[in-house]
N, C-alpha and C positions, 0 to 999 in steps of 0.2 A: 115287823118293826115294833120295838117295845113301846108301851104306852107313854113312858116318860119322854122318849124322843119325839113322839107325835106332839105331845104338849109343848115341848121346847120349840119345835118348829112352828107351831101355831102362834105361840107368844111372839116369836121373832117376826113372823109375818105381820101380825097386828101392829107391832111397834113400827115396822117399816112403812105400813100404810098410813099410820098416824103421824109420822115424822113429816115436817114441812119440807117442801121441795124448793128448787131454785137456787140452792147454795152452790159452792164451788164443786168442781168435778172431783170425785174420789178415786176414780180408776183411770189409767191411761188408755191409749187408743186400742191396742190389740192384746190378745192373750199373752203374747211374748212380752209386750211392754208392761203388762200388769206386774211383772216381776223385775224387769230390767230397768225401766225408765220411770218408776214411780216418783222419784225425786225431781223429775224434769217436766212435770205437768204444767202446761200453760193454761191460763184461764182468762176469760174476758169479763168475768163477774166484777162489777164496779165496787161492791162492798165485800169486806171479809166475811167469811162464814166457815162452817165446819170443813176440814180437810184432813183426810186420814192417810198417813204415810205407811209405806211398807215397814219402816221402823217406827213403831207407835210412839216411842219416846221422843220423836221429832214433832209430834202434834203440838200445835201452838194455839192456845185459846186466850192469849193475853188481850186480844181485841175486845173481849168482853168487859174490860176495864173502861171502855169508852161509853159514851152516852147512848141510850136507845136511839135507833135511827142511823147510827154510824156503822152498824153491822147487820147482817142478816140473822134474824132470830131463828132459833132451832128448838125442837122439842126437848133436846137433852142439855140445853144451856144451864139449867139449875145445878147439874152435877159437874160442870166445867168451870175451872178458874174460881173455885169457891174461896172466898176471902176468910182466912183465919187470922184475924188481927190485921195489922198494917203490913207485915213482912212475909206472911206465909200464904201460899196459894196451893189448893188441892184440886186435881182433876181426876175423874173416874171415867173409865172407858172399857170397852171390850168388844167382843164379836161372837157371833155364832156362825158356823159354816157346816153345810151338809153337802156331800158329794156322793153320787152313785157312779160306780165304774163297772163296765162290762168288758172284760178282756178275753181275747182268744189267741192262743199260741204265742204268748209273749216270750216263751223260751224256744221258739221255732219248733214246737212240738217235741222237745226233748223229754218232756214229762208226759206220762200217759194221761193224766188229768190236766188238760191244757185250757179249759174254759172255766171262767168264774165271773160271777156278778155279786158285788158286795157294796156296802155302804160305809162311809167315813163321816164321823161327827167330831166337831171341834168346838169347845167352849173356852173362851179366854176372858179374863177380867184383870184390869190393872188399876193401880193407884199411883199417882204421880204427885209427890209433895215437894214444893220448891220453897226455899228460903231466899227471897230476893234473887240475885244472880250468883249468890255465893255458894249455895249448897243445894243438894237435891237427893231424894230417895225415891227410887222407882221399883215397884213390885208388880209382877205379872204372873198370874196363876193360869194353869192349863188343865183341862180334862179332855182327853182325846180318846176316841173309841173306834174300833172297827167292828163290823157286824156281817155275818153270813159269808165270811171269807173261807173258802174251802182249800185253796192252795196254801203254800207255806206262808206263815205269818211273817210280817215285816216289822222291824223295829221302828220305822218311821211312821207307823199307822196308829199306834196306841201308847198313851202315857196317862195313867189314871191319877188325877188329882195331885199334880206335882207343881213345882216352881219352874216356870219358863224363864223368867228373868228376875233378878233382884240385885240392884247395885246402888251405890251412892256416889255422888259427884261432889267435888269441892274445887273452888278456884283458889289455889294457894297464894296467888299474887293480888287478890282482891277482885271485886266484881267488875272493875273497869278494864281488866286485862283478860282477854278471851283465852286463857290457858286453863284447861280443866283436867283434873285427875279423876278417873273413873275406876272403881274397884268392885268386882262382883260378877255374877252370872249375867251375860249380855249377848245380844245379837251383834254380829259383825257383818258389814256389807260395804264393799268397795268397788268403785268403777262401774263397769257394765256387768258385774257379778260373774265374770268368766272364771275367776279363781277363788273368790271369797263371797259367799252368799248365804243368807239365812234359809234359803230353799223354801220359799213360801208355798210351793205346790205340795210339799209333804204335809201330812196331817200333823206331824210334830216337827216344828221348825228347828233348824240347826242352831245351836248356841254354844258359847264358850264360857269357862270360868277364867277371867282375865283381869289384868291390870293394864290400863290404857291411859296415856297422856296425849291430849289433843288440843290444837289451836285452830281457830278459824276467824278470818276477817274478810273484808270485801274482796281481796284479790288472792289470798293464799289460805290454804288449810293444810295441816299435817297431823298425822296420827303415828304414834309409836306404841307397841304393845307387846306383852308376853301373855300367852294363853295356852289353855289345855282344852281340847274339844270335849264336850259333855256326851257321855254314852247314854242312850235312851234305854231304860229298863221298863218293860211293858207294865209290870205290876208292882214295881218297887221304886224307891227313891233313886233318881238319877245321880251319877257321880262322874267326875272327870276321868279321862283316860290318862293314867299315871305314866304310861309308856310313850306318850306323844307330847312333845313341846312344839309350839307354833308361835313364832315371834316375827316382828317385822316393822317396817316404816312405810308410810304411804303419804305422798305429797301431791297436792293439786294446785295448779295455777289457773285462776279464773279471770285474769285481767284483760283477756281478749274478748270483746263483745260477742256473745252467742257461741263461744268456743271454750275449750278447756284442754289442759294438758296434765296428765298424771305420770308420776314417776314412783316406782316402788321397789322395795327389797323385802323378800319374804324368806323365812328359814323354817325348816321343819326337821326335827330330830325324833326318830322312831327307834325304839329298842325292842328286841324280841326276835322270835323265829320268823323273819320276813323273807319270803322267797322272791328273788328278783327275776327278770325275764330270762336270765342266763341259767337259772336253776340253782343258784347259790343262795344260802340262807345266812342271815345276819342282820346287824343294825343298819339303819339308813340315816344319813345326814344329807339333806338336799337344800340348795339355795337357789332362789329365783330372783332375777333382775329383769324389770320390764318397764315399758312406757306405753302410754295410750294417748291418742289425740282424737277429739271429737268436736263436732260443731254443726252449724246450720247456716246456709247462705241462700237467701230467697226461698225457693221451694225445695232445695236440696238439703238432705241431712246425711251425715257420714260419721263413721266411727272405726278406728283401726287400732290394733294393739299388737305389740311384739314382746315376747318373753323368752329368756334363755335360762337354762338350769344347769348346775354343776354340783359336784359333791362326791360322796362315796356310799356304796351299798354292798355290804357283804364282801368288801375288798375290791369290788369293781368300781371303775370311774364312771360318774354320771356326766353325760353330755347330751342335752335335749333342748328342743326349741318348740315354740308355738307362735303362729302368726294368724291374725284374724282381720277381716275387713268387711264392713257392711255399709249399705247406704240406700238411699231411695229419693224419689221425687214425689211431692204431693201437689196435685192439681187443685189448689184451694178455690179457684173460681169456677170449677166444674161441679154440677150436681153430684151429691154423695161424697165429694172431696176424696177421690181415689188416690191411693199412694201405690206406686210401683217400686219394689225393692229387690235387692239381691244381697247375698252374703257368701263369704268364703272363709273357711276355717281349715287350718293345717296344724297338725301336732305330730311330732316325730315319733317313730317306733324304733325297736331294736333290730338292727340289720343283721347282726351276726352274733349268735349265742356263745361263740367261743373266742371272742376278741378281747375279753376283759373290760368291755365298756357296756354301760346301760344307756341306750338311746331313747327309751320310752319316756315321753313327757308325763309328768304327774299333774293332773288337773286340780289337785288340792281339794277345795271345798266349793264346788261350782254350782251354778244354776244351768242345767243342760237344756231345759225345755225351750228356751228362747233361741237356741242355736242348732240343736240336733233332733228336734221333734219330740212330741208328747209321749211316744211309746217308750222312751228311755232305753232304747236298744244300743245307742251309740254314745260314747263319751269322748272327751277331748284328749285322747291318747291313741297314738298310731293311726291317725285318721286324716283324710282329706275330705272335706264336705263342701258342697255347693248347694245353695238354695235360692229359689226365685219365689217372690211372694207378692200378693196383691191384697190391699185392704180398702174398705170403703164404709161410709156412713149412710145406709139407706134411710135411717131416721136420725137427723143431725143431733149429736151429743147424747143420743139415747141408745141406739142400736148400731153396733159395728160388726161387720163381717170380715173374715180373714182367711186366706188360703195360702199355704206354703208347700212347695215341692222340693224335697231334699234328695240328693244323690251322694253316696258314700263309697270311698275306696280306702283300702289299707295302704299305708305308706311303706311299711316293711312286711313283705308277704310271709315271712317266717314268724313274725310276732302275732299276738292275739288280737281279736276284736274285743274291745273293752266297752262295757255298758256305762250308763250314766252314773253309776256308783263307783266306777273305776275298777270293777271286777273283770278279770279276763274270762272270755267265753270261748267261742269257736277259734280253733288254731290249727294250722298245718305247718309243722316244724320243717317240712321239706320245701314249702313255698310253692307246691305244685297246684294249689287250689285257686291261684289267681289273686287278684286284688279287689275286684268289684264286690262290694258287700250287698248293695241293694238300693232301693228307692223308697221314700216315704212321702205320703201326702197328709197334711193336717188341715182340717176344716173346722173353724170355730165361729161362734156367734156370741157376742157379749152384749147383754141388755142391762144398761144402767138404769134401774127402776127409779131411784132417787139418790140423794146424797148418801144414804145409809145402805141401800139394798142393791144387789146386782145378781144377775143370773148368767151362767156361762154354759154353753152347749158345745160339744166337740166330737169329732170323729177322726180317727187316724187309721191308715192302712200302710203296711209295709210289704213291698215286693222283694222276695229273696233273690239273690244273685249268686255268683260263682262261689264266694267264700263260704256262704251258708250251705248252699246246695251240696258242695263237695266235701263237707266236713261232718255230715250227720243227717238226721231227719230234717225235713224242711217243709214247713207249712207257713203260709203268709200270716203274720200277726194282724190283729185288729184291736181297736180300743174305741169304745163309746163312753162318754161321760156327761153328766149333768150336775151342775153345782149351783147352790144358792148361798149367798153370803150377806150377812147383816152386821154392820159396824156402828158403834156409837162412841 
């Protein structure tokens, strides 16, 4: 490990120990919820204090305008909500994250070199300047590095000294009307992140160059946008994908206590030599219409989502579907507050390569970890997945344990197994290899050291089944990881 990284890690650790504790929770309950439910964290802390969202531009430190004693004091208060005259406020924040991963056979031993242990480092710093409620400029820089990786390098692991986000907001109808125009490079995150996510697990988060208009009040919110995904270039400045247009509208109704309803329309236009599951090459225009309902009643929580897709790809007609449901029950009055949960995910595949139809669902820009396991071997395309999970707090509000067991089947046995990035892998065009893909277990321990610092430990194992065993070399994959994160 280079000396500079050791020094950075030491500095971050010292800051974490010196920061004051007792403020609001910064991370949700389980590793899956770390990325899926960051915006839904509930807290019993009586006074406001630091709270860090998955979308850092949602951080709100306006409580510092109050008198001392009306909020929880924090080590980093002097660089938050800095008064620049009567109308301007500036907040500075950032994070350091280190993760060590040890993986084995993640390609099912298709590569001769199938074992690797490597480190990932991420440094982020942002400046958030607001002019009353009328205007805003947000800048976030990133320096992300991988180290000691022997297998093929990945674009999501390294981005040296680049712009992660930079955008400006303006309220065109005045500060009393909650309609905002946002222009620039930005994170996008919607719903349970099944289709649109910044992908926090990646060392380089996903973002877009976009124009977005959004409204939010007590009961309603809506966003409409036109965007192009940003392509990560490991040692150069990033740029948008000129051949990919992504636009849509997302509506949320929040008027039902402890419940919500989402409705959305998404469109993607891709140009170039794109090969569809039928083997044809050409442009793709795909449209997604969907709805989501979620809520909580007593100890029960639940979330379900249905999406349909249509369009054209290389002259073939697109007809695809996806449906998901998850839920659980928390025993709040029992020691450790255990939660028993289950989830179901179904996404269509292409049944017949010669019928002029594309039946494979497109997962777009998802967060797969929360639904298909940390090994990233399965994506929301041509798949049926069932999982059972249990979580508990051995040390209340400090340490949480989580275990999930996943089972996977192909929906169309002649279509491919797609990974978390949407890439096709193992495939038997005859359909004679069966449908059962395999089983995965995920074990994680999350330690929330304080409001700024957390540690995450995890182990995952995958048991190959018919689809993998009958289509090539087969060795069960494993993944162990350890992560430290410091936010301010």
